[in-house]
C-alpha positions as CSV (number, residue, x, y, z in Angstrom):
1,M,0.0,0.0,0.0
2,L,2.8,2.4,0.7
3,S,4.4,1.9,-2.7
4,Q,1.1,2.6,-4.4
5,H,0.7,5.7,-2.3
6,S,4.3,6.9,-3.3
7,E,3.5,6.4,-6.9
8,E,0.4,8.6,-6.7
9,M,2.5,11.3,-4.9
10,I,5.0,11.4,-7.7
11,K,2.3,12.1,-10.2
12,L,1.1,15.3,-8.5
13,P,2.4,18.6,-9.9
14,T,4.6,20.7,-7.5
15,R,3.1,23.9,-9.0
16,V,-0.2,24.8,-10.8
17,D,1.6,26.8,-13.5
18,N,4.9,26.5,-15.3
19,V,6.3,29.8,-14.1
20,N,9.7,29.9,-12.5
21,H,9.5,31.0,-8.8
22,N,13.1,30.9,-7.7
23,G,14.5,34.1,-9.2
24,V,16.5,32.4,-11.8
25,L,15.7,32.6,-15.5
26,F,17.3,30.6,-18.2
27,W,15.9,31.9,-21.6
28,K,16.9,30.2,-24.8
29,I,16.2,32.4,-27.8
30,N,16.0,30.4,-31.0
31,N,16.5,31.7,-34.5
32,Y,18.4,34.6,-33.1
33,T,20.1,35.5,-36.5
34,E,16.7,36.0,-38.0
35,L,15.5,38.2,-35.1
36,Y,18.7,40.3,-35.2
37,N,18.3,40.8,-39.1
38,E,14.6,41.7,-38.6
39,S,15.7,44.3,-36.0
40,L,18.1,45.8,-38.5
41,N,15.4,46.1,-41.2
42,Q,12.7,47.7,-39.0
43,E,11.8,51.2,-40.3
44,E,9.8,52.2,-37.2
45,G,10.4,51.4,-33.5
46,Q,12.7,48.8,-32.2
47,K,12.5,45.0,-32.2
48,C,11.8,43.9,-28.6
49,I,11.9,40.3,-27.5
50,E,10.1,39.6,-24.1
51,S,10.9,36.6,-21.9
52,D,8.1,34.8,-20.0
53,A,7.3,36.2,-16.6
54,F,9.2,34.8,-13.6
55,Y,9.1,35.3,-9.9
56,T,11.6,35.7,-7.1
57,E,11.5,33.4,-4.1
58,D,9.7,36.1,-2.1
59,G,7.0,37.0,-4.8
60,Y,8.3,39.8,-7.1
61,K,7.1,39.2,-10.7
62,M,9.4,40.3,-13.5
63,R,10.4,39.7,-17.2
64,V,13.4,40.4,-19.3
65,L,13.3,42.6,-22.4
66,L,15.9,42.1,-25.1
67,Y,16.6,44.4,-28.1
68,P,18.8,42.6,-30.6
69,N,19.9,45.9,-32.3
70,G,19.9,48.0,-29.3
71,V,17.7,50.9,-28.0
72,Y,17.8,54.1,-29.9
73,T,18.1,56.3,-26.9
74,S,21.8,55.5,-26.6
75,P,23.6,57.4,-29.5
76,G,26.4,55.4,-31.0
77,L,25.1,52.1,-29.6
78,T,22.2,51.3,-31.9
79,G,23.1,48.5,-34.2
80,D,26.4,47.9,-32.4
81,H,25.1,46.5,-29.1
82,M,22.3,44.4,-27.8
83,S,20.2,46.0,-25.1
84,L,19.0,44.0,-22.1
85,F,16.5,45.1,-19.4
86,I,14.6,43.7,-16.5
87,Q,11.1,44.9,-15.7
88,I,9.0,44.5,-12.5
89,L,5.5,43.6,-13.3
90,K,2.4,44.5,-11.5
91,H,0.4,41.4,-10.1
92,D,-2.3,40.5,-7.6
93,N,0.1,40.0,-4.6
94,I,2.0,43.2,-5.0
95,E,0.7,44.7,-1.7
96,T,2.5,41.9,0.3
97,L,5.9,42.8,-0.9
98,D,8.5,45.2,0.6
99,W,9.1,48.3,-1.5
100,P,11.3,49.7,-2.9
101,F,12.7,46.6,-4.6
102,N,16.3,46.1,-3.4
103,H,17.4,42.7,-4.8
104,N,20.7,42.0,-6.5
105,V,20.3,41.4,-10.2
106,S,22.8,39.8,-12.6
107,M,22.3,39.3,-16.3
108,A,24.4,37.1,-18.5
109,V,24.7,35.9,-22.0
110,M,25.8,32.3,-21.5
111,S,28.8,30.9,-23.2
112,Q,27.9,27.6,-25.0
113,E,31.5,26.5,-25.2
114,D,33.3,25.0,-22.3
115,D,36.4,27.1,-22.5
116,Y,34.8,30.6,-22.5
117,R,33.4,32.8,-19.9
118,N,29.8,34.1,-19.9
119,H,29.4,37.8,-20.4
120,T,27.8,39.0,-17.1
121,R,26.8,42.4,-15.8
122,A,25.1,43.4,-12.5
123,L,22.6,46.1,-11.8
124,T,23.5,48.6,-9.0
125,K,21.2,49.5,-6.2
126,Q,19.4,52.6,-7.2
127,N,16.4,52.7,-4.8
128,G,15.4,56.2,-5.8
129,R,14.6,55.0,-9.4
130,D,11.1,54.6,-10.4
131,A,12.0,51.1,-11.8
132,F,12.3,49.8,-8.3
133,K,9.2,51.4,-6.8
134,K,6.0,49.5,-6.3
135,P,4.1,49.4,-9.7
136,I,0.9,51.5,-9.3
137,S,-1.0,51.8,-12.7
138,G,0.9,49.2,-14.7
139,D,4.2,47.5,-15.1
140,N,7.3,49.5,-14.2
141,F,9.7,51.1,-16.6
142,P,12.4,48.6,-17.6
143,I,15.9,49.1,-16.1
144,G,19.1,47.6,-17.5
145,F,21.8,48.0,-20.1
146,H,21.5,49.9,-23.4
147,G,24.9,48.5,-24.4
148,F,24.9,45.1,-22.8
149,I,27.2,43.3,-25.3
150,Y,28.4,44.0,-28.9
151,A,25.7,42.7,-31.2
152,S,28.4,41.0,-33.4
153,W,29.6,39.0,-30.5
154,L,26.3,37.2,-30.3
155,L,26.3,36.0,-33.8
156,E,29.2,33.7,-33.3
157,A,30.8,31.3,-30.9
158,P,31.0,31.0,-28.0
159,F,27.6,32.7,-27.4
160,M,25.8,31.4,-30.5
161,K,25.2,27.7,-31.1
162,D,22.7,26.3,-33.4
163,D,21.4,29.8,-34.1
164,S,20.5,30.2,-30.5
165,I,21.6,32.2,-27.5
166,I,20.9,31.7,-23.8
167,I,20.3,34.5,-21.4
168,K,20.5,33.9,-17.6
169,V,19.1,36.3,-15.0
170,V,19.6,35.8,-11.3
171,V,17.6,37.9,-8.9
172,V,18.3,37.4,-5.1
173,K,17.7,39.3,-1.9
174,P,20.8,41.0,-0.6
175,D,22.7,39.1,2.2
176,P,21.9,40.7,5.5
177,C,25.3,39.6,6.9
178,V,27.2,41.6,4.3
179,R,27.9,45.1,5.6
180,K,27.0,48.0,3.3
181,Q,29.8,50.3,2.2
């Protein structure tokens, strides 16, 4: 009877949805060369690719925005760099969270070859920024890097493999044992 009960327990889902709730997002973007070329040929606006929403362990909801050809607000970077941003999203449980948002955020383009390093950047704490305040009327303004990485670097190894790139974002609460400087 115990083995039958164990088999039933294994079949139960651990979550009702397929959304990540640990503050770590691995995002594989397929057909990246095509997406990049489309962004070069756009006459109006900018090509934005949005990740699925994910949550931190303590309940903040967010997504990642990627612009293959960069964001036009940065003179000299458009077409030369990929832009990468994180955006805090409004959701039903927002009132239960601490504000302003003060987590550590690191963003990386993952190397897909063993001998190379990932290209990683971290957001600095900017508690006065609107991007880290509680969303009121909608999702917050994205915050991140207009010039995250040279666009040409993504079109070849070690970051490109089988016409795909992988973005990793880690969002964690600051360690209370680490003294602020």
